[in-house]
N, C-alpha and C positions, 0 to 999 in steps of 0.2 A: 292595241288601241286603234279604233276606227278614227282617221283624220277628216277634217270637214271636206278637203278635196275628194276624198273617196265617196263620201255621202253625195257630194254635188254630182260626180261622175255617174253613180248609180241612179240618181234621179233624172238626170239628163237622158240617159238611155233608157229610162222607164224600167230598170230591172230592179228586181226585188233587193232589198239591202240584207246581208247577213252579217250578224255579229259573233265573233268568237268569244266566249265567255271563259273565265279562269284558265286552267291548264289543259282543258278538255278540248275535244273537237265539236262540242255542240254549237249550234248556231241558231239565232233568232231570225225569223222573216217577218216582215211587216206585210201581212195579207191585205191590209186595206189601202196600200200604196197605190195600186192600179186604179182602184174605184175612186180615190180622192184625186188622181191626176185627171180621170175623166171628168170629174164634177169641175175642176179648175179650168179645163180647156172648154167646158159648156158654158162657163159663168158669163163671159162676154156677151153672149148672145142674149141670156137672160137679162143682163143689165140694161141691154139696148131696147128690149121689149118693155122693160118697166119704165126707162126714160121716156120712150115714145108715148106711153100712156099717161104719163104726168104732164108732160108737154101738152097732150091735147086738152088737158084741164087748166094748166097754167103756163103761159108763154113767156115768163120772164126767166132771167138768168139768176139763180141764187147767188149771193156773196157768201152766206153762212148757212150751214146746216146745224142744228140744235137738237141734241136728244135730252129730253126730260126723264128723269128717274123717278122713284117712288115718291108719290104724293106731291109732286112738283109741277103739275099740269097746269096751274094757273097763269103762268107766263104767257100762255097764248092769249090770255085777256087783253094784253099790251100790243098784240099784233093787229095791224089792218089787214084783216083775212081777205083774201081773193080768191081762195080754193081751199076746201077741206075734203079730204079723201080718207075714208076707212081703209085700213091695211088690207082687208079681205077682199077689197076691190082692185088692189095693184097687183098686176102679175108678178110672182113669185116673192111677195112679202108675206111674212108669216104674222100671226096675231099673238099677242101676249095673254097668258093665263094668269098673270101675277096682279094681285090687289094694287090698285092705285095706278095701273096702267092702261089708259083708256083704249089706245089702239088706232090713232088717227095721225094722219099727216096734215099739217096746217102750212098752207103757202101765203105769203103776203110780204108786208113791210113791216120793220120794226127798227124804230130809231133812225129812219130813213134809208135802212139797209134792206135790199131783198133777201128774205129767209126762207128756210124750210124747216118746220117744228115738227119733231116727232113727239106726240103725247104718249108716252110710253115706249118701252123696250121689251125685247126678249131675252131670255137667260139660257146658259147652258144646262141648268138644272130643271128646266122646262121640258128638255128632251130635244131641242134644237141643235143642229150643228152649228158651229161657229162661222161657217159660210154663210147659212140662213140668216144668223144674228146680225152679222156685219153687212149683209147684202144692201141694206139702204145707204151705207155709207159709200159704198161703190156707186150708187145711183146718184147721190148728190153730187159727187166727183164728175160723172159723166154729164150732168145737168149744168155743170160749170162753177161749182162752189169752191172757194179757196181756203174756207176756214171751217173747222168742226169744233162746236162747243158741245161739251158733254157735261152732264150733272147726275149726281147719285146721293142716295142716303147711306150712311157709312156708320160703322162702329168705330168709336175713338179709343185708341190705345195710348196715346200720348198723355201723360197725366196732366199736362199743362192745358188740356183742351176741356171743353165743357159741352154738354148737350146744347144743341142749337149754334154752336160755333160753325163758322164756314171755314173751309180749307181749299187753298188754290193748290192744286196738285202740280207738283214741279217734276215728279218722276214716279214711276211705278215699278212693282215686282209682279210678275206673272207667275202664279202658283196653281193655275187652273188644270194643269196638266195636259193642255191642248194648245194649239196656235192655229189661227185661221189661214196662214200662208202655207200650210203643209200641203204638198202635192207639186206636181209640175208647174212652175212659173209661167204665167201668160205675161210676156214682156209688154203688152199694150195697157196692163193694169198697174205695173210697178216693176221694181228690179228685184232679181232672185234674193239678195241679200240686203234689204234695206238697214240703214244704220239707224240706231236707236240711241245715240249720244244726247240727243234733246228732242223726246217724243212730244214734249209739251213746250210751246213757244215761250221762252223766257221773257222776252220783251212783253209779251201779253200778260204773263204773271206778274210782271212789275207794274204794268199799267193797271192791273185789277186790283193789287194791293194798294196802290196810291187811291184808286177810287174809294177803296174800304176805309182808308184813313180819312180821306174828306169827308165821307158819309157817316163817320162814327160808327162803323159796323166792324165787329170782332171777326178778323179773318187771318188764318195762319198760312204759311206755305209748308207743304207737307208732302210725303210719299204714301201712295195708295198701293195696297196689296188686294190683288184679287184671287179668290178661290172659287171653286165650282159650286158649293152648295149643295143642296139647300138649307141643310143644317148649319146652325151657327157653330162658333168654334169652342174647343175646351179651353180651360185654364191653361194647360200646358201649351197648347198651340197659340194662345194669345202671347204667353212668355217667349215663344219661338219667334213669332212674327214681329214683335217689338225688337228682339234681340237682332233680327238681321235688317233692321232699319226703317220697318213701316210704322206710320203714325196713324192710318185709318184702315180699315178693312171692309171689303165689300164683295160683291158676285157678280160684277158687271165692269163696264167702261174699258178694261185692257183690251179685249178683243177688237173693240171698235177703234181704239186709238192705234192699236198695231196696223189694222188695214188703212186708217186714215194716213199714217206715215209712209206705208207702202204706196199709197196713190198719190203722195206729194201735197197734202193738206197740212197747212198749220192747225195746231190743236190747243184749245183751252179746257182745262178741266176743273170743275168746281164740286165740291162735295159738302153735304151737310151732316155734322156729327149727330146722329139721332140717339144713340145709346153709347154709354161708356163701358168698354170692354176691359177694367183693370182687374187682372188675375186675382189679386188678393181681396178685392171687394166687389166680386161678380154676382150679379142678381139675374134671375131669368128675364129673359127679353120679353117685352109686351108690344106685339106688332101694332095694336091700336094707338099705344103712346109713341111708337117710333113713326107712325103716319102723321100723329098729331103734331110732333116736333117739327116734322118735314113741312107741314103746312104752315106752321107758325112762322118757319125761317123763310118761307117763299118770298115775301116782300123784300127782304134782304139780298136774297139770291137775285132777285129780279133786277134790282139796283146795280149789282155788280155786272150783270149781263148787259144791261142798258148801257153801262159805262164803257164796257169792252167795245160794244157795237157803235157808240159815238166816236170812239177813237177810230174805228175802222170807216166811218162814213166821213171823217176828217181827212183821211188819207185818200179818199177815191176821187 
């Protein structure tokens, strides 16, 4: 059995890691390790380049970065916009190919708080690496952000949920088969082994749930599980995911949260239940209906985000 110390030693020395399987003498080597290491070491310079470009368009220090998921772009209408930049103009940003993801960075003020809002995100199933997908979070941190707010559309597996309900994410499960922190660690970006005992700020979770109660919005506290996609899950997979403790399922969010924790950002995660994934009553997913439900829930999601930012403004 290969222990964590041995893995760490191999990573630090930039050596291939070999695993001995069973009783034989066969070993497995991770051939992509050195390529990933080089990418991690180049990352800091790329972040600096993107940061300098955005500062040339907007000279404020953001307090919060916000990532909007499928069909959730209308929150930007609440922003006092001071700069809007398409992703393809920003060095090292990649463009989303998914429906409902515009691909624009909006900078300005929301609820008295300087924010950077991403209209749309990229996904692993689009063919991008997790380093590319999470790159904007690194840039937000270098620009001065202290808080990351992430939102998504998800499938509900908890039978107490209904389509259109909001879920405040209290924890997550990573089943994407990848991790954005793989490779030699750059200590300028964060620690080698970031602790994940509280990836989502529980004080923020409580604050947002209080906002929901005050605004008479149906909101649950739940666990989000991320898979790579792009196919939706089978009935057997839904049973498995529910059995291991997940309430909602999606194909995003977790990579960005891992990088945010690595970078030292506080995190608030919000999810809209856009379809129910109950294995004994499963129906084919309708993407148009999913987007329509997300659009219908946007005003409620916006009120929760505004409530969270109002609390941040009061603390500043």
